[in-house]
All heavy atoms as an XYZ file, in Angstrom:
953
protein
N      27.899     25.506    136.490
C      27.307     25.312    135.174
C      27.826     26.358    134.194
O      28.045     26.053    133.034
C      25.778     25.366    135.315
C      25.053     25.104    134.054
S      25.262     23.381    133.630
C      24.161     23.243    132.320
N      27.990     27.597    134.694
C      28.448     28.683    133.844
C      29.881     28.417    133.351
O      30.203     28.674    132.200
C      28.366     29.998    134.597
C      28.490     31.204    133.726
C      28.212     32.441    134.532
C      28.158     33.641    133.627
N      27.877     34.864    134.321
N      30.749     27.878    134.232
C      32.125     27.565    133.857
C      32.162     26.492    132.774
O      32.951     26.549    131.838
C      32.922     27.093    135.071
C      33.385     28.185    135.974
C      34.263     27.600    137.061
C      34.757     28.665    137.987
N      35.607     28.127    139.036
N      31.330     25.484    132.905
C      31.279     24.400    131.928
C      30.863     24.928    130.558
O      31.438     24.543    129.536
C      30.314     23.309    132.406
C      30.184     22.104    131.477
C      31.528     21.397    131.322
C      29.142     21.145    132.013
N      29.907     25.823    130.512
C      29.455     26.417    129.254
C      30.585     27.202    128.603
O      30.821     27.100    127.385
C      28.237     27.340    129.494
O      27.218     26.601    130.140
C      27.716     27.898    128.196
N      31.326     27.969    129.391
C      32.448     28.760    128.853
C      33.521     27.833    128.302
O      34.073     28.062    127.217
C      33.009     29.696    129.949
C      31.977     30.774    130.284
C      34.322     30.314    129.509
C      32.347     31.634    131.473
N      33.840     26.759    128.997
C      34.855     25.805    128.542
C      34.422     25.141    127.234
O      35.199     25.023    126.288
C      35.152     24.763    129.636
C      35.847     25.439    130.815
C      36.006     23.619    129.088
C      36.015     24.553    132.032
N      33.172     24.723    127.150
C      32.650     24.077    125.940
C      32.709     25.052    124.765
O      33.133     24.694    123.663
C      31.213     23.543    126.168
C      30.574     23.112    124.854
C      31.219     22.395    127.162
N      32.312     26.286    124.968
C      32.344     27.293    123.902
C      33.785     27.553    123.468
O      34.086     27.630    122.275
C      31.648     28.606    124.363
C      31.903     29.732    123.374
C      30.151     28.382    124.547
N      34.708     27.653    124.412
C      36.118     27.881    124.083
C      36.684     26.731    123.259
O      37.403     26.940    122.268
C      36.929     28.084    125.366
N      36.374     25.501    123.634
C      36.855     24.330    122.888
C      36.262     24.328    121.480
O      36.969     24.071    120.505
C      36.520     23.023    123.646
C      36.772     21.807    122.774
C      37.314     22.926    124.937
N      34.991     24.640    121.351
C      34.358     24.695    120.033
C      34.998     25.775    119.161
O      35.229     25.564    117.971
C      32.848     24.932    120.162
C      32.024     23.739    120.641
C      30.572     24.141    120.866
C      32.107     22.596    119.646
N      35.300     26.935    119.735
C      35.952     28.013    118.988
C      37.318     27.548    118.498
O      37.694     27.794    117.351
C      36.051     29.294    119.848
C      36.986     30.312    119.218
C      34.676     29.891    120.062
N      38.069     26.875    119.344
C      39.386     26.364    118.945
C      39.270     25.340    117.819
O      40.054     25.363    116.859
C      40.108     25.752    120.144
C      40.623     26.741    121.190
C      41.172     26.001    122.386
C      41.695     27.628    120.582
N      38.313     24.439    117.914
C      38.132     23.412    116.883
C      37.729     24.054    115.561
O      38.297     23.737    114.505
C      37.082     22.365    117.338
C      37.643     21.545    118.510
C      36.689     21.459    116.170
C      36.632     20.622    119.169
N      36.776     24.964    115.594
C      36.333     25.641    114.371
C      37.481     26.463    113.785
O      37.730     26.465    112.577
C      35.083     26.519    114.632
C      34.769     27.399    113.441
C      33.891     25.637    114.980
N      38.225     27.171    114.637
C      39.362     27.966    114.168
C      40.421     27.103    113.503
O      40.960     27.442    112.444
N      40.739     25.969    114.101
C      41.724     25.055    113.515
C      41.231     24.527    112.175
O      42.005     24.419    111.214
C      42.007     23.906    114.474
N      39.955     24.202    112.085
C      39.399     23.712    110.826
C      39.492     24.778    109.733
O      39.880     24.493    108.604
C      37.940     23.280    111.032
C      37.271     22.874    109.759
C      37.509     21.633    109.195
C      36.411     23.736    109.096
C      36.915     21.262    108.011
C      35.812     23.372    107.907
C      36.065     22.130    107.360
N      39.130     26.010    110.063
C      39.174     27.103    109.089
C      40.609     27.326    108.607
O      40.866     27.467    107.412
C      38.576     28.397    109.685
C      38.858     29.597    108.793
C      37.081     28.242    109.904
N      41.560     27.344    109.512
C      42.959     27.579    109.137
C      43.485     26.472    108.236
O      44.107     26.730    107.212
C      43.839     27.735    110.401
C      43.510     29.056    111.093
C      45.325     27.658    110.054
C      44.151     29.208    112.457
N      43.228     25.226    108.590
C      43.747     24.119    107.782
C      43.026     23.989    106.448
O      43.630     23.599    105.459
C      43.669     22.779    108.541
O      42.315     22.540    108.919
C      44.585     22.782    109.735
N      41.763     24.346    106.379
C      41.051     24.233    105.111
C      41.456     25.312    104.120
O      41.383     25.136    102.923
C      39.533     24.262    105.337
O      39.132     25.531    105.800
N      41.922     26.467    104.610
C      42.373     27.546    103.727
C      43.731     27.255    103.122
O      44.058     27.743    102.062
C      42.449     28.863    104.490
C      41.105     29.460    104.758
C      41.261     30.817    105.376
N      39.964     31.377    105.680
C      39.785     32.486    106.348
N      40.829     33.159    106.796
N      38.585     32.935    106.582
N      44.545     26.531    103.812
C      45.896     26.252    103.315
C      45.908     24.906    102.617
O      46.616     23.999    103.012
C      46.917     26.286    104.458
O      46.603     25.278    105.403
N      45.150     24.785    101.560
C      45.001     23.540    100.835
C      46.299     22.929    100.345
O      46.404     21.736    100.171
N      47.324     23.743    100.116
C      48.601     23.181     99.692
C      49.682     23.574    100.679
O      49.581     24.580    101.359
C      48.967     23.639     98.282
C      49.197     25.112     98.135
C      49.568     25.426     96.706
C      49.945     26.895     96.591
N      50.363     27.256     95.283
N      50.720     22.749    100.706
C      51.819     23.009    101.626
C      52.610     24.217    101.154
O      52.864     24.362     99.968
C      52.766     21.809    101.666
C      52.206     20.613    102.363
C      53.262     19.530    102.408
C      52.772     18.326    103.150
N      53.774     17.270    103.189
N      53.027     25.063    102.075
C      53.880     26.183    101.664
C      55.249     25.669    101.245
O      55.731     24.667    101.765
C      53.986     27.039    102.933
C      53.674     26.116    104.061
C      52.758     25.070    103.508
N      55.850     26.360    100.264
C      57.171     25.978     99.821
C      58.192     26.414    100.847
O      58.003     27.424    101.521
C      57.477     26.623     98.467
C      56.617     26.060     97.368
C      57.097     26.495     96.005
O      58.311     26.702     95.843
O      56.259     26.616     95.119
N      59.285     25.664    100.978
C      60.318     26.073    101.926
C      60.870     27.446    101.576
O      60.924     27.835    100.418
C      61.407     25.004    101.756
C      60.820     23.926    100.932
C      59.593     24.452    100.278
N      61.327     28.176    102.580
C      61.830     29.531    102.375
C      63.022     29.563    101.439
O      63.268     30.542    100.763
C      62.191     30.153    103.716
N      63.788     28.481    101.366
C      64.980     28.462    100.525
C      64.655     28.210     99.057
O      65.506     28.339     98.202
C      65.954     27.395    101.013
O      65.342     26.128    100.924
N      63.420     27.859     98.761
C      63.015     27.590     97.391
C      62.918     28.892     96.607
O      62.288     29.835     97.040
C      61.671     26.867     97.403
O      61.043     26.945     96.172
N      63.559     28.957     95.453
C      63.559     30.156     94.630
C      63.084     29.769     93.240
O      63.595     28.835     92.646
C      64.972     30.771     94.540
C      64.976     31.970     93.621
C      65.478     31.143     95.914
N      62.098     30.495     92.724
C      61.616     30.226     91.383
C      62.385     31.094     90.393
O      62.470     32.296     90.539
C      60.123     30.531     91.307
C      59.492     30.024     90.036
C      57.989     30.156     90.070
O      57.385     29.803     91.093
O      57.434     30.617     89.064
N      62.975     30.448     89.403
C      63.745     31.151     88.391
C      63.132     30.837     87.038
O      62.979     29.683     86.676
C      65.227     30.705     88.411
C      66.017     31.430     87.350
C      65.838     30.926     89.779
N      62.761     31.872     86.297
C      62.161     31.638     84.989
C      63.246     31.356     83.954
O      64.427     31.629     84.173
C      61.330     32.849     84.563
O      62.187     33.913     84.204
N      62.833     30.825     82.813
C      63.803     30.537     81.757
C      64.450     31.813     81.234
O      65.574     31.791     80.753
C      63.131     29.768     80.615
O      62.087     30.554     80.064
N      63.748     32.956     81.364
C      64.316     34.229     80.924
C      65.479     34.655     81.810
O      66.287     35.478     81.431
C      63.263     35.345     80.923
C      62.170     35.179     79.897
C      61.050     34.283     80.393
O      60.717     34.292     81.590
O      60.504     33.536     79.565
N      65.551     34.116     83.025
C      66.596     34.486     83.968
C      67.642     33.387     84.105
O      68.347     33.321     85.097
C      65.996     34.794     85.335
C      64.996     35.924     85.265
O      65.032     36.746     84.360
N      64.097     35.970     86.202
N      67.731     32.526     83.114
C      68.719     31.449     83.131
C      69.771     31.724     82.073
O      69.449     31.996     80.921
C      68.047     30.082     82.861
O      67.110     29.823     83.906
C      69.074     28.967     82.812
N      71.019     31.669     82.502
C      72.150     31.778     81.583
C      72.736     30.378     81.466
O      73.186     29.805     82.462
C      73.211     32.763     82.111
C      72.607     34.157     82.298
C      74.412     32.805     81.165
C      73.523     35.124     83.042
N      72.684     29.836     80.277
C      73.177     28.482     80.051
C      74.551     28.552     79.404
O      74.749     29.299     78.436
C      72.201     27.699     79.142
O      70.904     27.701     79.763
C      72.662     26.273     78.932
N      75.476     27.776     79.936
C      76.810     27.707     79.361
C      76.925     26.413     78.571
O      76.604     25.339     79.069
C      77.875     27.759     80.461
C      79.266     27.779     79.916
C      79.752     28.904     79.265
C      80.103     26.683     80.029
C      81.032     28.938     78.739
C      81.389     26.703     79.520
C      81.844     27.823     78.874
O      83.118     27.851     78.348
N      77.342     26.525     77.306
C      77.534     25.362     76.446
C      78.997     25.341     75.989
O      79.768     26.244     76.303
C      76.624     25.424     75.203
O      77.067     26.492     74.353
C      75.163     25.647     75.596
N      79.351     24.343     75.221
C      80.718     24.272     74.690
C      81.023     25.442     73.759
O      82.187     25.736     73.494
C      80.936     22.944     73.966
C      80.985     21.772     74.929
O      81.478     21.944     76.060
O      80.520     20.672     74.560
N      79.982     26.124     73.280
C      80.166     27.279     72.389
C      80.120     28.619     73.113
O      80.301     29.660     72.497
C      79.100     27.262     71.290
C      79.237     26.051     70.408
O      80.339     25.654     70.045
N      78.122     25.425     70.079
N      79.810     28.637     74.414
C      79.742     29.886     75.162
C      78.412     30.033     75.881
O      77.706     29.063     76.126
N      78.076     31.279     76.215
C      76.880     31.580     77.000
C      75.668     31.810     76.102
O      75.768     32.448     75.059
C      77.116     32.827     77.859
C      78.134     32.622     78.938
C      79.437     33.069     78.779
C      77.796     31.974     80.113
C      80.383     32.888     79.764
C      78.737     31.779     81.115
C      80.035     32.233     80.941
N      74.521     31.296     76.549
C      73.239     31.488     75.858
C      72.201     31.908     76.885
O      71.983     31.158     77.849
C      72.802     30.196     75.170
C      73.738     29.750     74.070
C      73.336     28.400     73.481
O      72.254     27.874     73.848
O      74.099     27.871     72.679
N      71.592     33.062     76.776
C      71.915     34.131     75.838
C      73.192     34.846     76.282
O      73.579     34.787     77.446
C      70.707     35.067     75.924
C      70.180     34.866     77.310
C      70.458     33.430     77.659
N      73.803     35.525     75.343
C      75.040     36.251     75.637
C      74.753     37.576     76.347
O      75.623     38.108     77.021
C      75.828     36.503     74.353
N      73.539     38.096     76.194
C      73.140     39.323     76.887
C      71.835     39.055     77.626
O      70.883     38.538     77.043
C      72.947     40.489     75.899
O      74.174     40.715     75.211
C      72.532     41.759     76.617
N      71.807     39.399     78.911
C      70.636     39.179     79.749
C      70.292     40.504     80.427
O      71.173     41.167     80.966
C      70.915     38.105     80.826
C      69.717     37.906     81.727
C      71.327     36.798     80.187
N      68.997     40.880     80.391
C      68.523     42.089     81.056
C      67.510     41.684     82.115
O      66.535     40.987     81.814
C      67.881     43.053     80.047
O      68.838     43.369     79.029
C      67.426     44.333     80.717
N      67.740     42.128     83.374
C      66.862     41.792     84.489
C      66.684     43.015     85.381
O      67.411     43.992     85.268
C      67.423     40.623     85.336
C      67.518     39.341     84.519
C      68.761     40.978     85.948
N      65.720     42.935     86.265
C      65.503     43.966     87.279
C      66.379     43.658     88.492
O      66.669     42.495     88.774
C      64.033     43.988     87.725
C      63.056     44.261     86.604
C      62.979     45.730     86.337
C      61.888     46.004     85.312
N      62.188     47.124     84.473
N      66.780     44.695     89.223
C      67.532     44.505     90.461
C      66.718     43.628     91.406
O      65.501     43.765     91.497
C      67.844     45.847     91.102
N      67.380     42.717     92.084
C      66.713     41.794     92.991
C      66.328     40.476     92.345
O      65.860     39.564     93.028
N      66.514     40.355     91.046
C      66.159     39.144     90.321
C      67.127     38.016     90.663
O      68.322     38.233     90.825
C      66.195     39.400     88.796
O      65.223     40.393     88.487
C      65.907     38.148     87.998
N      66.592     36.813     90.732
C      67.424     35.628     90.914
C      67.749     35.060     89.545
O      66.873     34.891     88.707
C      66.706     34.577     91.769
O      66.465     35.145     93.056
C      67.544     33.320     91.925
N      69.020     34.785     89.342
C      69.506     34.260     88.066
C      70.082     32.868     88.296
O      70.760     32.639     89.302
C      70.593     35.186     87.480
C      69.981     36.545     87.163
C      71.239     34.573     86.240
C      70.994     37.584     86.747
N      69.810     31.980     87.375
C      70.400     30.639     87.412
C      71.469     30.555     86.330
O      71.221     30.927     85.190
C      69.360     29.556     87.176
C      69.947     28.143     87.185
C      68.929     27.056     86.842
N      67.651     27.247     87.486
C      67.333     26.821     88.712
N      68.220     26.205     89.435
N      66.137     27.041     89.198
N      72.647     30.084     86.697
C      73.705     29.783     85.737
C      73.767     28.266     85.663
O      73.944     27.588     86.681
C      75.065     30.357     86.180
C      76.156     29.931     85.210
C      75.002     31.864     86.284
N      73.582     27.743     84.459
C      73.517     26.296     84.253
C      74.641     25.876     83.320
O      74.798     26.442     82.240
C      72.157     25.945     83.663
C      71.874     24.481     83.553
C      70.452     24.266     83.103
C      70.131     22.801     83.053
N      68.785     22.568     82.584
N      75.421     24.896     83.728
C      76.529     24.415     82.915
C      76.091     23.203     82.099
O      76.045     22.086     82.604
C      77.736     24.064     83.786
C      78.945     23.695     82.955
O      78.893     23.660     81.736
N      80.044     23.412     83.613
N      75.786     23.438     80.828
C      75.418     22.356     79.914
C      76.577     21.988     78.995
O      76.370     21.365     77.968
C      74.208     22.754     79.058
C      72.901     22.610     79.811
O      72.864     22.107     80.928
N      71.819     23.065     79.213
N      77.778     22.385     79.366
C      78.941     22.083     78.536
C      79.587     20.773     78.997
O      79.167     20.170     79.982
C      79.963     23.223     78.605
O      80.669     23.177     79.831
N      80.640     20.397     78.302
C      81.369     19.178     78.666
C      82.546     19.473     79.598
O      83.253     18.551     79.995
C      81.868     18.475     77.394
O      82.738     19.334     76.679
N      82.738     20.770     79.936
C      83.857     21.165     80.795
C      83.346     22.016     81.959
O      82.230     22.518     81.939
C      84.885     21.950     79.989
C      85.510     21.124     78.888
C      86.563     21.889     78.147
C      87.140     20.953     77.082
N      88.047     21.619     76.206
N      84.195     22.199     82.946
C      83.831     23.023     84.107
C      83.715     24.483     83.710
O      84.332     24.945     82.754
C      84.878     22.868     85.205
O      84.834     21.573     85.737
N      82.914     25.207     84.493
C      82.658     26.631     84.279
C      82.927     27.363     85.582
O      82.485     26.924     86.653
C      81.190     26.836     83.882
C      80.580     28.222     84.095
C      81.194     29.251     83.154
C      79.071     28.171     83.913
N      83.644     28.475     85.499
C      83.749     29.381     86.647
C      83.205     30.731     86.195
O      83.890     31.507     85.539
C      85.179     29.520     87.152
C      85.236     30.363     88.406
C      86.609     30.379     89.055
O      87.528     29.689     88.640
N      86.736     31.175     90.090
N      81.935     30.974     86.539
C      81.229     32.195     86.154
C      81.836     33.355     86.919
O      81.851     33.354     88.156
C      79.737     32.044     86.482
C      78.866     33.105     85.907
C      78.396     32.999     84.608
C      78.490     34.209     86.656
C      77.565     33.970     84.072
C      77.665     35.181     86.131
C      77.201     35.062     84.836
N      82.375     34.348     86.195
C      83.106     35.440     86.836
C      82.791     36.775     86.179
O      82.525     36.848     84.981
C      84.611     35.196     86.728
O      84.973     33.977     87.326
N      82.874     37.837     86.982
C      82.683     39.186     86.444
C      83.950     39.634     85.727
O      85.030     39.090     85.943
C      82.351     40.163     87.575
O      83.480     40.399     88.391
N      83.802     40.645     84.882
C      84.976     41.239     84.244
C      85.748     41.999     85.299
O      85.232     42.257     86.384
C      84.539     42.176     83.116
C      84.078     41.384     81.881
O      84.307     40.156     81.834
O      83.491     42.004     80.992
N      86.893     42.417     85.155
C      87.747     42.066     84.051
C      88.594     40.860     84.427
O      88.769     40.559     85.588
C      88.607     43.261     83.618
C      89.392     43.897     84.756
O      88.918     43.874     85.903
O      90.466     44.410     84.504
N      89.061     40.185     83.406
C      89.841     38.968     83.620
C      91.292     39.337     83.821
O      91.801     40.166     83.082
C      89.686     38.047     82.398
C      90.413     36.748     82.538
N      89.971     35.762     83.381
C      91.546     36.285     81.971
C      90.804     34.735     83.311
N      91.766     35.038     82.464
N      92.010     38.839     84.758
C      91.698     37.750     85.690
C      91.293     38.214     87.088
O      91.127     37.391     87.980
C      93.011     36.980     85.764
C      94.047     38.054     85.677
C      93.460     39.104     84.740
N      91.112     39.528     87.296
C      90.877     40.028     88.661
C      89.426     39.944     89.128
O      89.170     39.894     90.321
C      91.358     41.485     88.795
O      90.649     42.292     87.848
C      92.855     41.586     88.554
N      88.468     40.000     88.208
C      87.033     39.860     88.513
C      86.544     40.874     89.543
O      85.826     40.534     90.479
C      86.713     38.439     88.992
C      87.318     37.387     88.131
N      88.059     36.372     88.637
C      87.336     37.222     86.783
C      88.494     35.595     87.658
N      88.066     36.104     86.513
N      86.901     42.132     89.341
C      86.583     43.165     90.338
C      85.435     44.091     89.950
O      84.998     44.883     90.772
C      87.830     44.031     90.603
O      88.290     44.585     89.373
C      88.932     43.218     91.248
N      84.932     44.017     88.728
C      83.913     44.984     88.291
C      82.568     44.785     88.974
O      81.867     45.742     89.229
C      83.785     44.955     86.774
C      85.072     45.425     86.105
C      84.811     46.161     84.851
C      86.145     46.704     84.350
N      86.060     47.316     83.087
N      82.153     43.549     89.234
C      80.911     43.273     89.972
C      81.089     41.950     90.699
O      80.757     40.891     90.180
C      79.707     43.226     89.043
C      78.393     43.115     89.807
O      78.426     43.009     91.053
O      77.337     43.124     89.174
N      81.576     42.022     91.913
C      81.952     40.828     92.665
C      80.783     39.891     92.953
O      80.990     38.708     93.196
C      82.667     41.220     93.954
C      84.017     41.849     93.673
C      84.747     42.202     94.939
C      86.082     42.829     94.593
N      86.892     43.135     95.753
N      79.528     40.401     92.925
C      78.398     39.510     93.191
C      78.189     38.503     92.057
O      77.462     37.530     92.225
C      77.116     40.293     93.489
C      76.462     40.986     92.321
C      75.210     41.757     92.726
O      74.703     41.603     93.858
O      74.731     42.533     91.911
N      78.862     38.692     90.933
C      78.773     37.731     89.828
C      79.791     36.596     89.953
O      79.692     35.603     89.243
C      78.999     38.436     88.480
C      78.031     39.540     88.093
C      78.358     40.065     86.708
C      76.595     39.083     88.179
N      80.757     36.729     90.818
C      81.812     35.727     90.926
C      81.310     34.488     91.666
O      80.939     34.548     92.827
C      83.026     36.315     91.642
C      83.609     37.481     90.887
O      83.459     37.598     89.678
N      84.280     38.369     91.599
N      81.319     33.366     90.975
C      80.777     32.117     91.516
C      81.847     31.036     91.539
O      82.881     31.132     90.895
C      79.576     31.644     90.674
C      78.455     32.658     90.623
C      77.915     32.897     92.011
C      77.286     34.250     92.183
N      77.235     34.700     93.537
N      81.555     29.982     92.265
C      82.480     28.856     92.355
C      82.449     28.059     91.049
O      81.613     28.283     90.182
C      82.090     27.965     93.533
O      80.764     27.508     93.372
N      83.346     27.112     90.940
C      83.436     26.272     89.742
C      82.231     25.337     89.692
O      81.887     24.692     90.687
C      84.756     25.467     89.730
C      84.791     24.514     88.562
C      85.953     26.409     89.700
N      81.588     25.296     88.520
C      80.446     24.411     88.298
C      80.861     23.279     87.367
O      81.303     23.529     86.237
C      79.282     25.165     87.652
C      78.531     26.165     88.497
C      77.500     26.906     87.655
C      77.834     25.459     89.650
N      80.688     22.063     87.808
C      80.971     20.901     86.975
C      79.901     20.788     85.890
O      78.810     21.353     86.020
C      80.984     19.644     87.838
N      80.182     20.071     84.816
C      79.166     19.860     83.785
C      77.872     19.301     84.392
O      77.903     18.432     85.256
C      79.820     18.844     82.851
C      81.292     19.092     83.018
C      81.449     19.423     84.475
N      76.744     19.859     83.953
C      75.443     19.416     84.431
C      74.963     20.106     85.698
O      73.820     19.949     86.096
N      75.806     20.874     86.335
C      75.440     21.551     87.590
C      74.946     22.970     87.316
O      75.206     23.540     86.262
C      76.637     21.609     88.546
C      77.155     20.258     88.960
C      76.126     19.528     89.781
C      76.666     18.180     90.230
N      75.707     17.417     90.988
N      74.246     23.544     88.296
C      73.781     24.922     88.176
C      73.871     25.593     89.538
O      73.999     24.933     90.564
C      72.355     24.984     87.631
O      71.452     24.393     88.534
N      73.793     26.909     89.513
C      73.862     27.712     90.733
C      72.978     28.936     90.532
O      72.866     29.446     89.423
C      75.309     28.143     90.996
C      75.502     28.932     92.262
C      76.966     29.209     92.562
O      77.859     28.646     91.912
O      77.209     30.022     93.466
N      72.326     29.378     91.596
C      71.513     30.591     91.510
C      72.118     31.675     92.388
O      72.801     31.387     93.370
C      70.057     30.339     91.961
O      70.053     29.874     93.304
C      69.363     29.354     91.045
N      71.853     32.908     91.983
C      72.283     34.062     92.764
C      71.379     35.228     92.429
O      70.729     35.241     91.393
C      73.761     34.407     92.496
C      74.057     34.837     91.082
C      74.112     36.178     90.745
C      74.296     33.901     90.092
C      74.390     36.581     89.447
C      74.582     34.291     88.793
C      74.625     35.627     88.469
N      71.316     36.195     93.328
C      70.512     37.394     93.104
C      71.428     38.561     92.799
O      72.534     38.650     93.332
C      69.673     37.722     94.338
O      68.727     36.715     94.553
N      70.942     39.444     91.924
C      71.717     40.636     91.566
C      71.060     41.861     92.178
O      69.847     41.987     92.176
C      71.837     40.799     90.034
C      72.719     39.717     89.451
C      70.487     40.772     89.358
N      71.880     42.746     92.715
C      71.334     43.956     93.331
C      71.948     45.226     92.760
O      71.348     46.285     92.826
C      71.558     43.914     94.846
O      72.934     43.810     95.136
N      73.136     45.117     92.184
C      73.827     46.298     91.664
C      73.320     46.663     90.278
O      73.479     45.896     89.324
C      75.334     46.030     91.587
O      75.836     45.731     92.859
N      72.700     47.848     90.171
C      72.184     48.321     88.889
C      73.359     48.718     88.002
O      74.324     49.321     88.461
C      71.231     49.523     89.105
C      70.803     50.131     87.784
C      70.027     49.092     89.925
N      73.280     48.339     86.727
C      74.319     48.701     85.773
C      74.537     47.600     84.752
O      73.840     46.590     84.741
N      75.504     47.824     83.893
C      75.854     46.853     82.853
C      77.221     46.271     83.193
O      78.180     47.017     83.395
C      75.896     47.535     81.475
O      74.597     48.077     81.206
C      76.275     46.554     80.381
N      77.273     44.966     83.273
C      78.506     44.287     83.636
C      78.779     43.121     82.706
O      77.863     42.372     82.343
C      78.434     43.764     85.076
C      78.396     44.886     86.075
O      79.375     45.601     86.238
N      77.262     45.067     86.722
N      80.043     42.971     82.371
C      80.444     41.820     81.586
C      80.726     40.639     82.496
O      81.038     40.792     83.672
N      80.560     39.450     81.936
C      80.918     38.230     82.648
C      81.602     37.293     81.666
O      81.535     37.490     80.454
C      79.703     37.566     83.314
C      78.593     37.173     82.376
C      78.621     35.972     81.676
C      77.500     38.005     82.192
C      77.592     35.606     80.826
C      76.460     37.659     81.346
C      76.508     36.450     80.654
N      82.271     36.298     82.183
C      82.983     35.341     81.341
C      83.225     34.060     82.127
O      82.998     34.004     83.330
C      84.325     35.928     80.869
C      85.262     36.241     81.983
N      85.174     37.422     82.696
C      86.281     35.544     82.532
C      86.116     37.435     83.633
N      86.801     36.300     83.556
N      83.702     33.049     81.419
C      84.146     31.819     82.067
C      85.625     32.015     82.377
O      86.442     32.080     81.464
C      83.925     30.613     81.151
C      84.426     29.319     81.784
O      84.913     29.296     82.907
N      84.299     28.235     81.045
N      85.971     32.094     83.632
C      87.358     32.301     84.026
C      88.261     31.196     83.451
O      89.426     31.447     83.156
C      87.481     32.342     85.550
C      88.887     32.443     86.032
N      89.624     33.600     85.896
C      89.687     31.535     86.641
C      90.838     33.392     86.404
N      90.892     32.151     86.865
N      87.713     30.004     83.281
C      88.494     28.883     82.773
C      88.625     28.912     81.252
O      89.427     28.168     80.684
C      87.868     27.559     83.231
C      87.664     27.454     84.752
C      86.895     26.197     85.096
C      88.999     27.517     85.471
N      87.821     29.742     80.598
C      87.872     29.947     79.142
C      87.425     31.390     78.882
O      86.297     31.629     78.476
C      86.975     28.949     78.422
C      87.097     29.046     76.908
O      87.754     29.936     76.376
N      86.449     28.131     76.221
N      88.306     32.372     79.113
C      87.909     33.787     79.089
C      87.467     34.317     77.729
O      86.985     35.451     77.645
C      89.145     34.522     79.603
C      90.263     33.567     79.548
C      89.686     32.188     79.542
N      87.577     33.508     76.675
C      87.047     33.929     75.373
C      85.525     33.832     75.346
O      84.882     34.449     74.498
C      87.631     33.068     74.247
C      89.114     33.328     74.041
O      89.582     34.430     74.373
O      89.810     32.419     73.546
N      84.937     33.077     76.256
C      83.485     32.945     76.341
C      82.965     34.037     77.263
O      83.199     34.001     78.475
C      83.090     31.567     76.843
C      83.334     30.479     75.853
N      83.169     29.157     76.143
C      83.742     30.525     74.551
C      83.442     28.428     75.075
N      83.805     29.251     74.101
N      82.264     35.019     76.672
C      81.852     36.221     77.404
C      80.362     36.476     77.287
O      79.682     35.884     76.427
C      82.621     37.463     76.892
C      82.331     37.697     75.394
C      84.116     37.305     77.130
C      82.886     38.997     74.860
N      79.861     37.360     78.138
C      78.473     37.777     78.079
C      78.296     39.101     78.793
O      79.239     39.641     79.374
N      77.067     39.627     78.738
C      76.752     40.902     79.359
C      75.492     40.765     80.186
O      74.486     40.218     79.712
C      76.554     42.006     78.294
O      77.726     42.066     77.484
C      76.282     43.349     78.931
N      75.523     41.290     81.407
C      74.363     41.305     82.286
C      73.982     42.760     82.526
O      74.800     43.545     83.015
C      74.679     40.615     83.620
C      73.554     40.628     84.649
C      72.338     39.878     84.139
C      74.044     40.037     85.963
N      72.739     43.100     82.162
C      72.218     44.449     82.366
C      71.201     44.367     83.502
O      70.203     43.641     83.388
C      71.566     44.994     81.079
C      72.573     44.980     79.942
C      70.988     46.382     81.319
C      71.964     45.178     78.564
N      71.451     45.097     84.579
C      70.556     45.108     85.729
C      69.935     46.494     85.814
O      70.636     47.488     85.928
C      71.306     44.773     87.031
C      70.334     44.756     88.207
C      72.021     43.427     86.910
N      68.603     46.532     85.708
C      67.867     47.818     85.712
C      67.315     48.126     87.081
O      67.020     47.274     87.859
C      66.726     47.759     84.698
C      67.226     47.492     83.295
C      66.104     47.299     82.305
O      65.010     46.809     82.692
O      66.305     47.632     81.148
């Protein structure tokens, strides 16, 4: 009889515990790969260049580069054409309408440009 009581109590504890855990997590957790990027951390490329041309963020911030132009964009660090000043800014070619995110860790001020149109430039300040 004592064993049966212990088993019943254990099952009840498990059921109550499962209920408490599932009721607390009312919404599904977001996947680990999901990154929230605010509009302040978005650099948009248009046919006229980068908007905004100067961006200031904290180290560790995720930045989105969005290509809203009619041509491809290759987001690259200065200096042109070697792109050696901050290699974490060097990204692959983005077709019109596409975007890419990346995180910055190197504190400092770095220039960036469109490698495919190096007259379009900007500045990233990482604090």
